N, C-alpha and C positions, 0 to 999 in steps of 0.2 A: 532931840536935835543936838543937845550938848554932848552926849556920849559919842556921837559920830564925829563931832568936831575934835574931841580928844583923840579918837582913833586915828583920824586923818593926820593930826599933829604928830602922833606917835610914829606913824609910818614915815612921815617926812623926816622926823628926827633920826629914825633908824637908817633910812637911806643915806642921809647926810653923814652919819657916823661910819656907815659901811664904806661909802665912797672915800671918806677921809682915811680910813684904815687901809684901803687898797692903794691909795696914792702914797701913803706913808710907807707901805711895804715895797711899792715900786721904787720909791726914792731910796730906800735902804738897799735894795738889790743893785741899783745903779751905783750907789756909793761903794758897795762892797766890790763891784766889778772894777770901778775906777781905782780902788785902793789896792787891788791885786797887782803885784808886779811879778814878772816872769824872767827867768834867766834867758839871756840872749846868747846866740851862737852863730857860727858861720859868717858869711860875708856876701856881698852883692857885687858881681862882676858886671860892669856896665860897658858894653861894647858900642852901643849906639846911644846918642842923646835922646832918641825916641823913647827909650825905656823910661825916662823921667816923666813922660805923659801917663804912665801906667803905675810905676813903682816910685813913690815919693823919694827924693834924695836922702831923707833922714830915716827911711824905713829900716827896720831891723827884724831879723828872724828871732822869734820867741819860742821857747820850749814850754809847751802847755802841760805835757805829761810824759812820763818815761817809764822804763822798766819792762818794756814789751819784748817779744821775740822777733816778730816781723810784721809791722803794721801795714795795712793795705786797704783798698776799696772804700775810701771815705764817701759819705753822702750827707748832705745838709738836709735837715728836717725843718722846713719853714714854719709849720704849724706849732712847733715847740721851741724854735730857735736853739737847736742843739745839733751836734754832730754825732753820727754813728760811724764806726770804722772797725775793720776786722783785725784781729791778731791771729794769724793763720795757724802757727804750730799748736797753740793751746786750744784751738777749735772754739774761738770766742769772738763775740762782738762787744765793743765797749761804747759807752756814751760819754760825751764831753759837753758840758754846758757852762757858760760863763757864770761865775759865782758859786757853782757847785762842784766843778772839777770833773774828774773821770770816775766812772763806775762801770761795773759789769752789766751789760744789757742782755746778752743772750749766750747760752752755752747748753748744748752743742750748737754750732752754727753751720758746719759744713759736712760733718760726718755723724750720722745718726745710728750707725751700727756698732759693732764691737771689735776690738783688737785691730785697729788700723796699723798697717805695717808700712809706715812712711813718715815723712817729715812735715807734710803740709796738709793736714786733714780738714782744716777749717774753711770758712767762707772766704772769698776773695772780693771781687767787685760787688758793690751794693748799689741799688737804685730804687726809686719809687715809681710805681706804675701810675696810670692816669687816674686811679682811684686812691692814691696815697698809700698803697700797700707796699711793704718791703719785699723786694725781689733780690735773690741772692745767687751768686755763682758759688756752687758748693763743690769744693775740690774732692772731698772724701766720698760723697755720694755721686759724683760725676754727673751733675745735672744742674740745670737752672730751676730754682724752685721759688715759690711764694710763701711767705709766712702767713698763715691763716689767722693767727692771733693779732689783735690790734696793737699798734705801736705803744699805746699807753699802758698796756698790760702784756708785754712780750712773753712768748712761750715757744719752745722749739717744736712747733706744730707746722708742718709744711705740706704743700701740694706741688707735685711735679709739673713744670711747664714744658720742659723738653729734656730728654736724657739720651737720645740715640739718633743715629743717622743711618738710614737704610738697614735697620736691624742690628747695627753694631753700637755698643756703648760709646758715648763721648769720652774724650781723654780726661780733662778736668777744666770745665769752663772757667775763664779767667776774668774777663771784663765784658761789659755790656752797655748798650745805649739804645734808647728808644727813638725811632724816627717819628715825626709829627703824625704820621698816619697810623701809629700804633705798632708797626713792625719792630721786632726786637733783633738787633744786630749783636753778635758776640764772637769772641775769640776762644779757641780751644787748644792751647798748648798742653804739654804733658807734665807740667810742674807738680800737680797734685798726685800723680801716680807713684807708687812705690818703685823706685828705680828710674823714674822719669821716662824718657823716650825709649829706654831699653827694658821697660817693665814687661813682664810676662802677661800682665793683665791688660795691656794695650791692645785694643781691637781694631783701631783704624791705623793705617800705615802712613798717615799724614797729619799735619796740624792745620785745622781749618779756620776760616772766617765764614760765618753763617748769617743768614737772615731767616727769622722765624715769624710766620704769621699765625698768631694764636687763634684768630678768627677762623682760618682755614685749616689749622693744625698742619701746616706745611713748613718743612725745613729745607732751605735751599743752601747748598754749598756755593759760596761766592768765589773763593779761591783757596787752593791748597798749595800755593807757591811760596808761602812764607814759612821759614824754618821754625820760628818761635813767635807767632802772632800774640800780641799782648793787649796794650791799651787800645781803645776804640772810641771814636766820637765823630760828630758831624760839624760842618761849618754852620754858622748861624742861619744861612738861607736854606740849609738842608740839601744842597746840591753836591757837596763833597764829603766823602767818607775818608777819615784818617785812621791809619792803623800803625801801631808801633811794633817793631820786630826786635825782641830782646835777645838777640844772638850776638855774642862778642865778635864773631867773624863777619857779621853784617848788621851792625847796629844802626838801623835806619828807621825813619818814619815814612810811610807810604801815603800817597793821596790818590783817590779814585773818584771819577765822576759817577754820580748816581743817575741811572736811566729812569724813565717814567715808570717802569715796573719795579723799581727799587733794586735792580741789579747794578753791577759795577762795570766800568769800562775806563779805558785810558789810564791805566795804573802807571804811576811815575814816582820816583823817589822825591819826597818833599825835602828831606835833609838827611845827610849821611854823617854820623858821628863816630864811625868805626875807629878812626885813628885815636880818639880820646879814651877808648876803653883800656888802653895800656897804661894810662897814667892817672885815671880818675875812677873812683868807686861808682858802680852802678851801670845800668843799661837802659835803653829806651823801654819805658814801662807805662804806667798809667798817665793820663793827661786830662786836661779840661780845656774846652774852647770858650774863650771870652765872647761876650756879645759883640765886641768890636772886631772879631775874627782872629784875635791873637791866640796862639797856642801856648799854654803853660804845661810843658811836657817834661816829666821826669826822665833823666838820662845821666850820662857820666858826670859826676860832680854835683848833681842836685837837680834843680828845676830850670830847664831851658825855656826861654821866652822867645817865640817867633812871631814875626809879622805875618799877616795873611798870605804874603807873597813868599814866605819862607826865609826871610832875613833873620839871622840870629841876633837879637837885640841885647841879650845878656843872660846871665845865669844866677839863680839864687843858690849859692854854694852852701849846702847844708852841712858838709863835712861827713855825710853818711851816704851809704847806698840808699837811694830814695825811690820809693815805690809808686806813689800816687799823690793826687792833690784834687781839691774841690773848692769852689767859691761858696760864700754864704749867699743869701738871697739877693742882695743888691751889688754883689761883686766888690764889696769894699774890703773883704778879707779873703785871703787864700789860706786854706788849711792844708797841711802837708804831712803825709805819713812817711817817715824816714827811719827805717830799721827799728831801733828801740824807742823812737820818739814820736810824739805828735807835736807838730810845730805849726806856727802861723806867721803871716806877715800882713800888715795893713797896706792896702792899695788905695788908688784914687777913685775906686768905683768905676762906673761905666765910662770907658774911654771913647774918644771920638774917632 
């Protein structure tokens, strides 16, 4: 009886020490995060007082990491509390985590062949599927693919999800979004092709916006009317599809109603920023939709913030050509990929 009492006491003591060690480690991580200070940059243009309900008056843009060639496609990984983002020219994905900083996550990320003859071989848009697996828009391989390796042990091992339309290779898938029913929507401009729209390798004579049903292996062309379809996403209720058009001659965001079958109708210009392209760096590119319906959309000058009705509330002026952005899990932080930088700004979280 005595030896079992000693064993039980030892187990209790071990558990208590282990819990104490974990708590101490967590406290040290929190202290390290709080002690880290970052260089600030840019400014906030407040056009409407409504912006104060989303972006605190004292909020500042912080530079978390730098030295990249062209950052894009950020995705928040909630199970690890870290960010993944593409650096397209060097064919790489990087990871950033509070207290650890930035590190190389995956290379190659978008071109798995040899001798790429172009400027943008890497991955662009990144997203997690319903099983938490990483799905990538791969410029160089001209496809949307899934990494088959686990996130905690990444490796450039991919399986193709979709790479052609009616027997012709896609241009270079750029950005993507899942609808709640599992259908994958994506844009396919020519930016990853050597020579862009004039590339001899281009097989389609248009730039498409698509819907793909993996269950039925069916790819539907939704529209070929946009010259440079780029960022893509849905309203919180899943009834509206937004698409950015990164053409300096028609720098717009489009809105479409989604039908019961997942197709689009009633296309209209959500906002036109063409006149700003002459004086500000950047074009309509990637964006993220807030649970309150607000669009945080990269465009000329930085990140434009729109109300659900299309009112321009203000701009996070990064000072760089800005490519994309994403929230953390509770929408209290916006992460921004801006040319050579990874940036962030603290928000008020879920807005009413």
